[in-house]
MIBADO-571351 format. One record per atom (N, C-alpha, C): residue number from 0; residue in three letters; atom name; x, y, z. Coordinates in pm, 1 decimal, decimal comma. Each point is the difference from the previous one (the first is absolute). Last residue first. Layout:
N
+------+------+------+----------+----------+----------+
: resi : resn : name :     east :    north :       up :
+------+------+------+----------+----------+----------+
:  NUM :  ala :   CA :        X :        Y :        Z :
...
+------+------+------+----------+----------+----------+
END
This chain:
145
+------+------+------+----------+----------+----------+
: resi : resn : name :     east :    north :       up :
+------+------+------+----------+----------+----------+
:  144 :  arg :    N :   9616,7 :  12887,9 :   8209,9 :
:  144 :  arg :   CA :   -108,8 :     38,0 :     93,0 :
:  144 :  arg :    C :    -97,1 :     91,4 :    -60,0 :
:  143 :  lys :    N :    414,7 :   -161,5 :   -204,6 :
:  143 :  lys :   CA :   -116,0 :    -87,6 :    -20,3 :
:  143 :  lys :    C :   -117,5 :     37,4 :     88,5 :
:  142 :  leu :    N :    429,8 :    216,0 :     30,2 :
:  142 :  leu :   CA :    -65,4 :     37,6 :   -123,5 :
:  142 :  leu :    C :   -126,4 :    -82,8 :    -26,3 :
:  141 :  leu :    N :    282,8 :   -101,9 :    368,6 :
:  141 :  leu :   CA :    -67,9 :    127,3 :     20,9 :
:  141 :  leu :    C :    -78,5 :     43,2 :   -123,6 :
:  140 :  arg :    N :    268,2 :   -386,6 :    -25,0 :
:  140 :  arg :   CA :   -113,9 :    -24,7 :     88,3 :
:  140 :  arg :    C :    -78,9 :    128,8 :     23,1 :
:  139 :  glu :    N :    402,0 :     29,9 :   -242,0 :
:  139 :  glu :   CA :   -102,9 :    -68,1 :    -79,1 :
:  139 :  glu :    C :   -124,8 :    -26,6 :     83,4 :
:  138 :  ala :    N :    375,8 :    176,3 :    217,9 :
:  138 :  ala :   CA :    -59,1 :    101,1 :    -88,4 :
:  138 :  ala :    C :   -111,2 :    -62,4 :    -84,3 :
:  137 :  ala :    N :    251,2 :   -288,9 :    266,3 :
:  137 :  ala :   CA :    -83,2 :     85,5 :     85,7 :
:  137 :  ala :    C :    -69,9 :    106,3 :    -84,6 :
:  136 :  arg :    N :    314,6 :   -276,9 :   -215,4 :
:  136 :  arg :   CA :   -121,5 :    -74,9 :     35,1 :
:  136 :  arg :    C :    -94,5 :     84,8 :     84,7 :
:  135 :  ile :    N :    419,9 :    182,9 :   -101,0 :
:  135 :  ile :   CA :    -81,3 :     -8,9 :   -121,7 :
:  135 :  ile :    C :   -130,3 :    -73,4 :     29,1 :
:  134 :  ala :    N :    315,1 :     17,7 :    337,8 :
:  134 :  ala :   CA :    -54,6 :    134,7 :    -20,0 :
:  134 :  ala :    C :    -90,8 :      0,6 :   -122,3 :
:  133 :  glu :    N :    243,9 :   -388,3 :     91,7 :
:  133 :  glu :   CA :   -115,0 :     13,5 :     88,7 :
:  133 :  glu :    C :    -62,8 :    137,9 :    -10,7 :
:  132 :  ser :    N :    394,2 :    -97,4 :   -243,3 :
:  132 :  ser :   CA :   -106,9 :    -86,5 :    -50,7 :
:  132 :  ser :    C :   -125,7 :     13,4 :     85,7 :
:  131 :  ser :    N :    405,1 :    218,5 :    129,0 :
:  131 :  ser :   CA :    -75,8 :     71,0 :   -103,9 :
:  131 :  ser :    C :   -113,4 :    -85,2 :    -55,0 :
:  130 :  his :    N :    198,1 :    -32,8 :    502,5 :
:  130 :  his :   CA :     19,8 :    -61,1 :   -131,9 :
:  130 :  his :    C :    -88,2 :     69,4 :   -103,3 :
:  129 :  asp :    N :     10,5 :     66,2 :    489,7 :
:  129 :  asp :   CA :    122,3 :     54,7 :    -59,2 :
:  129 :  asp :    C :     29,4 :    -55,8 :   -139,2 :
:  128 :  lys :    N :   -366,4 :   -142,4 :    289,6 :
:  128 :  lys :   CA :    -26,1 :    135,1 :    -51,3 :
:  128 :  lys :    C :    122,3 :     63,9 :    -64,6 :
:  127 :  trp :    N :      9,6 :   -434,7 :    220,6 :
:  127 :  trp :   CA :    -68,1 :     -3,9 :   -129,4 :
:  127 :  trp :    C :    -14,8 :    139,3 :    -59,9 :
:  126 :  pro :    N :    409,6 :    -77,2 :    337,4 :
:  126 :  pro :   CA :   -145,5 :    -12,1 :      3,8 :
:  126 :  pro :    C :    -61,6 :      9,6 :   -139,7 :
:  125 :  arg :    N :    494,1 :   -207,5 :     77,3 :
:  125 :  arg :   CA :    -63,5 :    131,4 :     -1,7 :
:  125 :  arg :    C :   -151,9 :    -17,2 :      0,9 :
:  124 :  cys :    N :    347,0 :   -352,2 :    -33,3 :
:  124 :  cys :   CA :    -10,8 :     55,7 :    135,0 :
:  124 :  cys :    C :    -56,6 :    141,2 :      2,7 :
:  123 :  cys :    N :     46,0 :   -332,6 :   -370,4 :
:  123 :  cys :   CA :    112,3 :     94,8 :      8,3 :
:  123 :  cys :    C :      4,3 :     71,8 :    135,0 :
:  122 :  trp :    N :   -353,7 :   -305,0 :   -120,6 :
:  122 :  trp :   CA :    123,7 :    -75,4 :     22,5 :
:  122 :  trp :    C :    120,2 :     93,4 :     12,2 :
:  121 :  cys :    N :   -456,8 :    224,1 :    128,6 :
:  121 :  cys :   CA :     49,0 :    -70,6 :   -118,1 :
:  121 :  cys :    C :    123,5 :    -80,8 :     40,3 :
:  120 :  tyr :    N :   -438,7 :    171,7 :    319,6 :
:  120 :  tyr :   CA :    136,5 :     23,1 :    -46,9 :
:  120 :  tyr :    C :     31,9 :    -88,7 :   -118,7 :
:  119 :  gly :    N :   -411,9 :    -10,5 :    253,9 :
:  119 :  gly :   CA :     14,9 :    140,3 :    -38,6 :
:  119 :  gly :    C :    138,1 :     33,4 :    -52,8 :
:  118 :  pro :    N :    -37,6 :   -427,1 :    311,6 :
:  118 :  pro :   CA :   -110,4 :     64,3 :    -72,4 :
:  118 :  pro :    C :     22,5 :    149,2 :    -23,8 :
:  117 :  ala :    N :    318,0 :   -413,6 :     78,4 :
:  117 :  ala :   CA :      3,9 :    137,1 :     52,2 :
:  117 :  ala :    C :   -107,4 :     80,0 :    -73,5 :
:  116 :  phe :    N :     55,6 :   -451,5 :   -104,4 :
:  116 :  phe :   CA :     56,0 :    -10,1 :    135,1 :
:  116 :  phe :    C :     10,5 :    136,8 :     66,4 :
:  115 :  leu :    N :   -134,3 :    -55,8 :   -453,8 :
:  115 :  leu :   CA :   -107,2 :    -45,5 :     88,1 :
:  115 :  leu :    C :     46,3 :    -13,2 :    145,0 :
:  114 :  ala :    N :    149,7 :    309,0 :   -413,2 :
:  114 :  ala :   CA :     69,7 :    -89,0 :     91,9 :
:  114 :  ala :    C :   -103,8 :    -43,3 :    102,9 :
:  113 :  ala :    N :    -59,0 :    208,2 :   -522,3 :
:  113 :  ala :   CA :    -42,7 :    -16,6 :    138,7 :
:  113 :  ala :    C :     82,8 :   -102,7 :     75,6 :
:  112 :  arg :    N :    123,0 :    326,7 :   -402,7 :
:  112 :  arg :   CA :    -14,9 :   -145,3 :     10,1 :
:  112 :  arg :    C :    -24,4 :    -32,5 :    146,1 :
:  111 :  tyr :    N :     21,3 :    458,1 :   -363,5 :
:  111 :  tyr :   CA :    -30,1 :    -55,1 :    131,7 :
:  111 :  tyr :    C :    -22,3 :   -150,4 :     -9,3 :
:  110 :  gln :    N :    291,5 :    333,9 :   -313,4 :
:  110 :  gln :   CA :   -109,1 :    -97,4 :     -9,6 :
:  110 :  gln :    C :    -21,8 :    -65,9 :    135,0 :
:  109 :  ser :    N :    351,1 :    312,8 :    -93,9 :
:  109 :  ser :   CA :   -122,5 :     74,2 :    -26,8 :
:  109 :  ser :    C :   -121,0 :    -92,6 :     -5,4 :
:  108 :  cys :    N :    508,1 :      6,7 :    276,0 :
:  108 :  cys :   CA :    -77,3 :    -59,5 :   -109,1 :
:  108 :  cys :    C :   -127,8 :     81,0 :    -18,0 :
:  107 :  glu :    N :    540,5 :     -0,5 :    250,8 :
:  107 :  glu :   CA :   -133,8 :     56,8 :    -19,1 :
:  107 :  glu :    C :    -69,9 :    -69,0 :   -115,4 :
:  106 :  pro :    N :    362,1 :   -274,7 :    281,0 :
:  106 :  pro :   CA :     -4,5 :    104,8 :   -101,9 :
:  106 :  pro :    C :   -142,8 :     54,0 :    -13,9 :
:  105 :  gly :    N :     47,5 :   -208,5 :    461,2 :
:  105 :  gly :   CA :     69,0 :    -36,8 :   -123,1 :
:  105 :  gly :    C :     -4,0 :    115,7 :    -97,7 :
:  104 :  pro :    N :    -47,2 :    -78,8 :    570,8 :
:  104 :  pro :   CA :    -37,1 :     70,9 :   -123,2 :
:  104 :  pro :    C :     87,1 :    -40,2 :   -118,8 :
:  103 :  gln :    N :    -92,3 :   -350,9 :    382,5 :
:  103 :  gln :   CA :     83,8 :    119,3 :     -9,6 :
:  103 :  gln :    C :    -32,9 :     69,3 :   -131,5 :
:  102 :  his :    N :   -258,7 :   -368,0 :     97,2 :
:  102 :  his :   CA :     36,2 :     36,3 :    136,8 :
:  102 :  his :    C :     83,8 :    127,6 :      4,3 :
:  101 :  gly :    N :   -155,2 :   -248,8 :   -395,2 :
:  101 :  gly :   CA :   -119,0 :     33,5 :     76,1 :
:  101 :  gly :    C :     27,6 :     42,1 :    142,5 :
:  100 :  asn :    N :    304,7 :   -106,3 :   -378,0 :
:  100 :  asn :   CA :    -28,6 :   -112,5 :     88,1 :
:  100 :  asn :    C :   -123,0 :     26,7 :     87,1 :
:   99 :  glu :    N :    286,8 :    174,5 :   -489,4 :
:   99 :  glu :   CA :   -107,0 :     15,6 :     98,0 :
:   99 :  glu :    C :    -11,6 :   -125,7 :     85,5 :
:   98 :  gly :    N :    295,6 :     62,7 :   -388,2 :
:   98 :  gly :   CA :     35,7 :    102,9 :     96,8 :
:   98 :  gly :    C :   -104,4 :     24,0 :    107,4 :
:   97 :  glu :    N :   -171,4 :   -211,4 :   -447,4 :
:   97 :  glu :   CA :    140,5 :     -2,9 :     40,6 :
:   97 :  glu :    C :     29,4 :    116,0 :     94,7 :
:   96 :  arg :    N :   -498,9 :   -131,1 :     13,7 :
:   96 :  arg :   CA :     92,4 :     22,2 :   -111,4 :
:   96 :  arg :    C :    142,5 :     -4,8 :     53,0 :
:   95 :  pro :    N :   -476,8 :   -250,5 :    188,6 :
:   95 :  pro :   CA :    102,3 :    103,9 :     13,7 :
:   95 :  pro :    C :     80,2 :     13,9 :   -128,1 :
:   94 :  glu :    N :   -518,5 :   -162,7 :    -10,5 :
:   94 :  glu :   CA :    134,2 :    -47,7 :     30,7 :
:   94 :  glu :    C :     95,9 :    116,3 :     18,1 :
:   93 :  ala :    N :   -566,9 :   -102,6 :     50,4 :
:   93 :  ala :   CA :    106,1 :     84,3 :    -54,1 :
:   93 :  ala :    C :    135,3 :    -52,4 :     46,0 :
:   92 :  val :    N :   -421,9 :   -334,5 :    -58,7 :
:   92 :  val :   CA :     53,3 :    101,7 :     91,6 :
:   92 :  val :    C :    112,3 :     76,5 :    -67,0 :
:   91 :  ala :    N :   -474,0 :   -315,5 :   -116,7 :
:   91 :  ala :   CA :    136,0 :     35,5 :    -41,1 :
:   91 :  ala :    C :     48,2 :    110,4 :     92,6 :
:   90 :  gln :    N :   -375,2 :   -371,0 :    137,5 :
:   90 :  gln :   CA :     26,0 :    140,5 :    -33,5 :
:   90 :  gln :    C :    145,0 :     18,2 :    -43,4 :
:   89 :  gly :    N :   -218,8 :   -412,2 :    173,9 :
:   89 :  gly :   CA :      6,0 :     18,4 :   -144,3 :
:   89 :  gly :    C :     29,7 :    142,4 :    -45,5 :
:   88 :  glu :    N :   -159,0 :    -37,6 :    487,5 :
:   88 :  glu :   CA :     23,7 :   -121,8 :    -77,5 :
:   88 :  glu :    C :     -6,3 :     29,4 :   -150,1 :
:   87 :  glu :    N :    138,7 :    405,1 :    304,5 :
:   87 :  glu :   CA :   -119,5 :    -83,1 :    -11,3 :
:   87 :  glu :    C :     33,9 :   -121,6 :    -85,3 :
:   86 :  ala :    N :    389,4 :    248,7 :    276,6 :
:   86 :  ala :   CA :    -75,8 :      2,4 :   -125,5 :
:   86 :  ala :    C :   -123,8 :    -89,1 :     10,6 :
:   85 :  cys :    N :    349,7 :     40,9 :    337,9 :
:   85 :  cys :   CA :   -106,7 :    101,4 :      7,5 :
:   85 :  cys :    C :    -89,7 :     -0,2 :   -122,6 :
:   84 :  his :    N :    390,1 :   -283,8 :     35,0 :
:   84 :  his :   CA :    -97,0 :    -40,1 :    102,5 :
:   84 :  his :    C :   -118,5 :     95,8 :      6,3 :
:   83 :  leu :    N :    364,0 :    100,8 :   -288,2 :
:   83 :  leu :   CA :    -73,4 :   -116,4 :    -49,3 :
:   83 :  leu :    C :   -106,1 :    -45,9 :     99,7 :
:   82 :  gln :    N :    284,7 :    350,9 :    128,7 :
:   82 :  gln :   CA :    -78,1 :     43,9 :   -116,7 :
:   82 :  gln :    C :    -86,0 :   -115,4 :    -51,3 :
:   81 :  thr :    N :    317,3 :    -90,2 :    333,6 :
:   81 :  thr :   CA :   -119,9 :     63,1 :     53,9 :
:   81 :  thr :    C :    -91,3 :     45,9 :   -112,8 :
:   80 :  arg :    N :    411,8 :   -171,0 :   -127,5 :
:   80 :  arg :   CA :    -76,6 :   -107,9 :     63,7 :
:   80 :  arg :    C :   -131,3 :     55,7 :     55,0 :
:   79 :  trp :    N :    307,5 :    305,9 :   -165,0 :
:   79 :  trp :   CA :    -62,5 :    -73,1 :   -110,3 :
:   79 :  trp :    C :    -87,0 :   -112,9 :     54,9 :
:   78 :  asn :    N :    257,8 :    245,3 :    307,6 :
:   78 :  asn :   CA :   -109,6 :     81,1 :    -53,3 :
:   78 :  asn :    C :    -72,4 :    -71,2 :   -113,7 :
:   77 :  ser :    N :    381,6 :   -210,7 :    174,7 :
:   77 :  ser :   CA :   -103,6 :      5,5 :    102,6 :
:   77 :  ser :    C :   -120,2 :     80,1 :    -49,6 :
:   76 :  val :    N :    377,7 :     -7,2 :   -272,4 :
:   76 :  val :   CA :    -64,3 :   -132,2 :     -0,7 :
:   76 :  val :    C :   -112,5 :     -2,8 :    103,0 :
:   75 :  gly :    N :    262,7 :    390,1 :    -11,9 :
:   75 :  gly :   CA :    -79,2 :    -14,4 :   -121,9 :
:   75 :  gly :    C :    -73,4 :   -132,6 :     -6,6 :
:   74 :  ala :    N :    301,7 :     78,4 :    352,0 :
:   74 :  ala :   CA :   -117,6 :     86,1 :     17,0 :
:   74 :  ala :    C :    -91,2 :    -11,6 :   -121,9 :
:   73 :  gly :    N :    411,0 :   -220,1 :    -25,1 :
:   73 :  gly :   CA :    -89,7 :    -66,5 :     93,8 :
:   73 :  gly :    C :   -126,4 :     80,1 :     25,3 :
:   72 :  thr :    N :    347,8 :    189,1 :   -257,6 :
:   72 :  thr :   CA :    -71,0 :   -104,2 :    -75,0 :
:   72 :  thr :    C :    -98,8 :    -72,8 :     89,5 :
:   71 :  trp :    N :    276,6 :    314,0 :    201,6 :
:   71 :  trp :   CA :    -85,5 :     71,1 :    -95,8 :
:   71 :  trp :    C :    -84,8 :   -101,7 :    -76,6 :
:   70 :  thr :    N :    133,8 :   -201,4 :    447,6 :
:   70 :  thr :   CA :     80,3 :     75,7 :    -95,4 :
:   70 :  thr :    C :    -97,3 :     76,3 :    -90,1 :
:   69 :  thr :    N :   -121,0 :   -146,6 :    514,8 :
:   69 :  thr :   CA :     -9,8 :    -33,0 :   -141,9 :
:   69 :  thr :    C :     99,8 :     83,9 :    -78,9 :
:   68 :  lys :    N :     84,3 :   -159,5 :    516,0 :
:   68 :  lys :   CA :    -66,2 :    102,9 :    -81,0 :
:   68 :  lys :    C :    -10,4 :    -48,7 :   -143,8 :
:   67 :  trp :    N :    138,9 :   -158,4 :    553,0 :
:   67 :  trp :   CA :    -26,4 :    -40,6 :   -138,2 :
:   67 :  trp :    C :    -79,9 :    108,6 :    -70,1 :
:   66 :  val :    N :    355,8 :     -0,3 :    434,7 :
:   66 :  val :   CA :   -131,2 :     45,5 :    -47,3 :
:   66 :  val :    C :    -12,3 :    -38,0 :   -147,2 :
:   65 :  asp :    N :    402,3 :    -61,3 :    273,7 :
:   65 :  asp :   CA :   -106,9 :    -88,1 :     48,7 :
:   65 :  asp :    C :   -140,9 :     46,1 :    -38,4 :
:   64 :  asp :    N :    392,8 :    226,2 :   -173,0 :
:   64 :  asp :   CA :     -5,8 :     14,0 :    146,3 :
:   64 :  asp :    C :   -118,9 :    -75,1 :     60,1 :
:   63 :  val :    N :    -58,2 :    -31,2 :   -475,1 :
:   63 :  val :   CA :     96,2 :    101,1 :     42,7 :
:   63 :  val :    C :    -18,0 :     19,9 :    149,8 :
:   62 :  cys :    N :   -156,8 :   -340,9 :   -438,3 :
:   62 :  cys :   CA :      3,1 :     14,1 :    144,5 :
:   62 :  cys :    C :    111,7 :     96,7 :     35,8 :
:   61 :  val :    N :   -338,4 :    -85,1 :   -458,8 :
:   61 :  val :   CA :    135,5 :      4,3 :     56,5 :
:   61 :  val :    C :    -13,6 :     15,2 :    151,1 :
:   60 :  val :    N :   -320,1 :   -159,0 :   -474,9 :
:   60 :  val :   CA :     16,5 :     53,4 :    135,5 :
:   60 :  val :    C :    147,8 :      0,9 :     36,1 :
:   59 :  leu :    N :   -133,8 :   -133,6 :   -433,5 :
:   59 :  leu :   CA :   -120,5 :     74,7 :     35,6 :
:   59 :  leu :    C :      5,8 :     60,6 :    139,8 :
:   58 :  gly :    N :    296,0 :   -307,5 :   -294,9 :
:   58 :  gly :   CA :     31,3 :    142,7 :      5,0 :
:   58 :  gly :    C :   -116,5 :     86,8 :     40,3 :
:   57 :  leu :    N :     50,2 :   -496,2 :    -26,8 :
:   57 :  leu :   CA :    -59,7 :     64,9 :   -117,7 :
:   57 :  leu :    C :     28,6 :    149,9 :     -3,4 :
:   56 :  ala :    N :    142,2 :   -261,3 :    366,2 :
:   56 :  ala :   CA :     65,0 :    -58,6 :   -117,9 :
:   56 :  ala :    C :    -52,7 :     61,1 :   -129,4 :
:   55 :  glu :    N :   -204,8 :    116,2 :    410,3 :
:   55 :  glu :   CA :    131,9 :     62,0 :    -10,7 :
:   55 :  glu :    C :     73,8 :    -51,3 :   -123,4 :
:   54 :  leu :    N :   -413,4 :   -195,1 :    112,9 :
:   54 :  leu :   CA :    -18,4 :    136,8 :    -50,2 :
:   54 :  leu :    C :    133,7 :     70,9 :    -19,7 :
:   53 :  glu :    N :      5,8 :   -428,1 :    193,8 :
:   53 :  glu :   CA :    -55,2 :    -11,0 :   -135,8 :
:   53 :  glu :    C :    -12,5 :    138,5 :    -63,9 :
:   52 :  ala :    N :    116,2 :    -21,0 :    451,7 :
:   52 :  ala :   CA :    113,7 :    -42,5 :    -83,0 :
:   52 :  ala :    C :    -41,9 :    -12,4 :   -146,3 :
:   51 :  leu :    N :   -334,7 :     88,2 :    315,9 :
:   51 :  leu :   CA :     85,0 :    117,9 :    -17,5 :
:   51 :  leu :    C :    120,7 :    -33,1 :    -88,0 :
:   50 :  arg :    N :   -276,9 :   -353,4 :    121,7 :
:   50 :  arg :   CA :    -71,5 :     88,1 :    -94,9 :
:   50 :  arg :    C :     81,6 :    126,2 :    -26,6 :
:   49 :  ala :    N :    156,8 :   -298,3 :    326,1 :
:   49 :  ala :   CA :     13,3 :    -60,5 :   -133,4 :
:   49 :  ala :    C :    -67,5 :     86,3 :   -106,2 :
:   48 :  pro :    N :    -45,9 :    128,1 :    455,1 :
:   48 :  pro :   CA :    138,0 :     17,6 :    -47,7 :
:   48 :  pro :    C :     23,4 :    -58,3 :   -140,0 :
:   47 :  val :    N :   -432,8 :    -62,6 :    200,6 :
:   47 :  val :   CA :     26,7 :    137,5 :    -41,6 :
:   47 :  val :    C :    145,3 :     19,3 :    -44,4 :
:   46 :  gln :    N :   -317,6 :   -393,0 :    128,5 :
:   46 :  gln :   CA :    127,9 :     -2,0 :    -70,5 :
:   46 :  gln :    C :     38,1 :    137,6 :    -55,2 :
:   45 :  asp :    N :   -517,1 :    -60,3 :     80,1 :
:   45 :  asp :   CA :    117,2 :    -34,9 :     79,2 :
:   45 :  asp :    C :    125,0 :      3,1 :    -88,2 :
:   44 :  ile :    N :   -548,3 :    170,9 :     44,3 :
:   44 :  ile :   CA :    115,8 :     -2,5 :    -89,9 :
:   44 :  ile :    C :    122,2 :    -25,5 :     86,5 :
:   43 :  asn :    N :   -475,9 :     82,1 :    139,2 :
:   43 :  asn :   CA :     35,4 :   -138,4 :    -37,4 :
:   43 :  asn :    C :    110,1 :     -7,8 :   -104,8 :
:   42 :  ala :    N :   -170,5 :    394,8 :    241,8 :
:   42 :  ala :   CA :    -57,2 :    -20,5 :   -133,8 :
:   42 :  ala :    C :     33,6 :   -139,6 :    -53,5 :
:   41 :  arg :    N :    165,9 :    146,7 :    418,6 :
:   41 :  arg :   CA :   -145,2 :     19,8 :     11,9 :
:   41 :  arg :    C :    -70,7 :    -23,1 :   -133,4 :
:   40 :  thr :    N :    465,5 :     -3,1 :      7,2 :
:   40 :  thr :   CA :    -49,6 :   -121,1 :     65,7 :
:   40 :  thr :    C :   -150,9 :      8,4 :     15,9 :
:   39 :  leu :    N :    238,1 :    375,3 :   -160,2 :
:   39 :  leu :   CA :    -29,0 :   -100,4 :   -102,8 :
:   39 :  leu :    C :    -48,1 :   -131,7 :     58,9 :
:   38 :  glu :    N :    131,1 :    364,3 :    290,4 :
:   38 :  glu :   CA :   -111,2 :     42,5 :    -87,3 :
:   38 :  glu :    C :    -40,1 :   -111,7 :    -96,9 :
:   37 :  ala :    N :    378,7 :    -71,8 :    276,5 :
:   37 :  ala :   CA :   -120,7 :     12,1 :     81,6 :
:   37 :  ala :    C :   -121,6 :     33,5 :    -86,0 :
:   36 :  lys :    N :    422,1 :     -8,1 :   -208,3 :
:   36 :  lys :   CA :    -41,9 :   -134,7 :     39,7 :
:   36 :  lys :    C :   -130,0 :      5,0 :     78,3 :
:   35 :  met :    N :    207,9 :    408,2 :   -114,6 :
:   35 :  met :   CA :    -66,8 :    -63,5 :   -113,6 :
:   35 :  met :    C :    -50,7 :   -138,9 :     36,5 :
:   34 :  glu :    N :    251,6 :    233,3 :    317,5 :
:   34 :  glu :   CA :   -127,4 :     68,6 :    -20,9 :
:   34 :  glu :    C :    -78,5 :    -66,1 :   -112,6 :
:   33 :  gln :    N :    438,8 :   -150,1 :     81,1 :
:   33 :  gln :   CA :    -91,2 :    -42,8 :    106,7 :
:   33 :  gln :    C :   -137,4 :     65,3 :    -13,8 :
:   32 :  leu :    N :    347,7 :    129,8 :   -307,8 :
:   32 :  leu :   CA :    -44,3 :   -138,0 :    -17,5 :
:   32 :  leu :    C :   -101,3 :    -41,4 :    106,5 :
:   31 :  arg :    N :     25,1 :    515,9 :   -131,3 :
:   31 :  arg :   CA :     93,9 :    -96,3 :     56,4 :
:   31 :  arg :    C :    -61,4 :   -139,8 :     -7,9 :
:   30 :  ala :    N :   -108,1 :    427,1 :   -341,5 :
:   30 :  ala :   CA :    -39,9 :    -72,8 :    120,1 :
:   30 :  ala :    C :    112,2 :    -93,3 :     44,5 :
:   29 :  gly :    N :   -192,1 :    415,2 :   -382,8 :
:   29 :  gly :   CA :    115,2 :    -59,4 :     67,7 :
:   29 :  gly :    C :    -42,2 :    -66,5 :    129,0 :
:   28 :  arg :    N :   -315,6 :    219,9 :   -267,9 :
:   28 :  arg :   CA :    117,2 :     79,8 :    -38,5 :
:   28 :  arg :    C :    125,4 :    -45,8 :     73,5 :
:   27 :  thr :    N :   -462,3 :   -185,5 :    -11,8 :
:   27 :  thr :   CA :     54,3 :     54,8 :    125,2 :
:   27 :  thr :    C :    120,9 :     89,1 :    -24,8 :
:   26 :  asp :    N :   -218,7 :   -220,3 :   -364,0 :
:   26 :  asp :   CA :   -101,6 :     79,7 :     69,5 :
:   26 :  asp :    C :     52,8 :     64,3 :    127,2 :
:   25 :  his :    N :    280,4 :   -301,3 :   -251,9 :
:   25 :  his :   CA :    -28,1 :    124,3 :    -72,9 :
:   25 :  his :    C :    -96,5 :     90,0 :     77,7 :
:   24 :  val :    N :     96,4 :   -426,9 :    173,8 :
:   24 :  val :   CA :    122,4 :     81,3 :      1,7 :
:   24 :  val :    C :    -26,1 :    134,7 :    -67,3 :
:   23 :  leu :    N :   -347,8 :   -313,7 :    -18,3 :
:   23 :  leu :   CA :     18,9 :     51,3 :    135,7 :
:   23 :  leu :    C :    123,4 :     89,6 :      7,8 :
:   22 :  gln :    N :    -85,3 :   -221,2 :   -407,6 :
:   22 :  gln :   CA :   -102,8 :    100,7 :     26,4 :
:   22 :  gln :    C :     18,6 :     63,2 :    138,1 :
:   21 :  leu :    N :    272,2 :   -365,2 :   -119,5 :
:   21 :  leu :   CA :     38,1 :    120,6 :    -74,6 :
:   21 :  leu :    C :    -98,1 :    113,4 :     29,2 :
:   20 :  val :    N :   -108,4 :   -417,7 :    173,0 :
:   20 :  val :   CA :    114,9 :     55,4 :     72,1 :
:   20 :  val :    C :     44,2 :    130,0 :    -66,8 :
:   19 :  trp :    N :   -333,6 :   -242,9 :   -213,4 :
:   19 :  trp :   CA :    -52,7 :     63,9 :    120,6 :
:   19 :  trp :    C :    112,1 :     61,5 :     82,4 :
:   18 :  gly :    N :    122,8 :   -245,5 :   -378,9 :
:   18 :  gly :   CA :    -72,9 :    120,2 :    -41,5 :
:   18 :  gly :    C :    -56,9 :     74,4 :    119,5 :
:   17 :  ala :    N :    198,5 :   -421,4 :     60,0 :
:   17 :  ala :   CA :    102,2 :    104,3 :    -14,4 :
:   17 :  ala :    C :    -64,5 :    130,9 :    -45,8 :
:   16 :  asp :    N :   -278,7 :   -375,0 :     24,6 :
:   16 :  asp :   CA :     41,0 :     42,1 :    133,5 :
:   16 :  asp :    C :    105,3 :    110,2 :     -6,7 :
:   15 :  asp :    N :   -139,7 :   -191,4 :   -408,6 :
:   15 :  asp :   CA :   -109,2 :     75,0 :     63,3 :
:   15 :  asp :    C :     41,3 :     51,7 :    137,7 :
:   14 :  ser :    N :    397,8 :    -69,1 :   -344,0 :
:   14 :  ser :   CA :   -105,2 :    -85,7 :     55,5 :
:   14 :  ser :    C :   -107,1 :     86,2 :     65,8 :
:   13 :  val :    N :    315,0 :    155,6 :   -414,7 :
:   13 :  val :   CA :    -17,1 :     15,5 :    144,5 :
:   13 :  val :    C :   -113,3 :    -90,8 :     46,6 :
:   12 :  arg :    N :    133,4 :     80,5 :   -462,0 :
:   12 :  arg :   CA :    104,7 :    -79,4 :     64,5 :
:   12 :  arg :    C :     -9,4 :      2,7 :    152,8 :
:   11 :  glu :    N :   -285,5 :    254,9 :   -291,4 :
:   11 :  glu :   CA :    -22,3 :   -139,8 :    -36,9 :
:   11 :  glu :    C :    101,4 :    -92,9 :     65,6 :
:   10 :  leu :    N :     42,6 :    470,2 :     38,6 :
:   10 :  leu :   CA :   -106,7 :    -50,5 :     85,4 :
:   10 :  leu :    C :    -27,9 :   -147,1 :    -28,6 :
:    9 :  leu :    N :    304,1 :    237,0 :   -277,1 :
:    9 :  leu :   CA :     57,1 :    -33,5 :    130,5 :
:    9 :  leu :    C :   -105,7 :    -60,0 :     92,6 :
:    8 :  leu :    N :   -143,1 :    151,8 :   -418,7 :
:    8 :  leu :   CA :     95,2 :   -109,1 :    -21,7 :
:    8 :  leu :    C :     64,6 :    -43,8 :    131,2 :
:    7 :  gln :    N :   -281,2 :    376,8 :      4,4 :
:    7 :  gln :   CA :    -77,7 :   -123,5 :    -18,9 :
:    7 :  gln :    C :     94,4 :   -119,1 :    -17,5 :
:    6 :  phe :    N :    191,9 :    423,5 :     19,7 :
:    6 :  phe :   CA :    -51,4 :    -34,8 :    131,4 :
:    6 :  phe :    C :    -82,5 :   -128,9 :     -8,3 :
:    5 :  met :    N :    173,6 :    202,8 :   -394,7 :
:    5 :  met :   CA :    101,2 :    -74,4 :     75,6 :
:    5 :  met :    C :    -49,4 :    -40,6 :    138,1 :
:    4 :  asn :    N :   -350,3 :     54,3 :   -410,7 :
:    4 :  asn :   CA :     92,2 :     85,0 :     73,9 :
:    4 :  asn :    C :     93,7 :    -83,6 :     87,5 :
:    3 :  gly :    N :   -377,4 :   -131,6 :   -312,5 :
:    3 :  gly :   CA :    139,0 :    -12,1 :    -38,5 :
:    3 :  gly :    C :     96,7 :     84,8 :     78,9 :
:    2 :  tyr :    N :   -513,0 :   -283,7 :     20,1 :
:    2 :  tyr :   CA :     65,9 :    127,3 :     22,8 :
:    2 :  tyr :    C :    147,9 :    -18,5 :    -27,4 :
:    1 :  ala :    N :   -509,8 :   -256,8 :    -93,3 :
:    1 :  ala :   CA :    145,9 :     -6,2 :    -10,0 :
:    1 :  ala :    C :     57,2 :    140,7 :     16,4 :
:    0 :  met :    N :   -471,6 :   -273,6 :    167,7 :
:    0 :  met :   CA :     57,5 :    112,9 :    -69,0 :
:    0 :  met :    C :    151,9 :    -15,8 :     -0,1 :
+------+------+------+----------+----------+----------+
END
């Protein structure tokens, strides 16, 4: 499948090992190098400092007071990576829109786009029930009963 969002374009530039490092930084909401090394060594991922440098060069992570954190864009790439991993083989997945990273609330939207990395939520960070498109679908389901 071909996706045209900026997170996909950046993900294509991230090595597999760096993708796991990004995932860990994002999932922990910030981690120190030694903590990450210990965790990633168990997953057979080495050269953590080099992977962090790779991610930092792409603008996906920053180090503040010895704690590595994802940037807004890094959170989006991490969520997009998870979105693709959660999808069934060959399944088209919902993409983010401009201003959305799946981690911080974006512009309101009326069309629910399932965030597979956060079941029940849209890429805009709002629950499915807050979307008018889902209210219409629910009403249609009730009418069919």
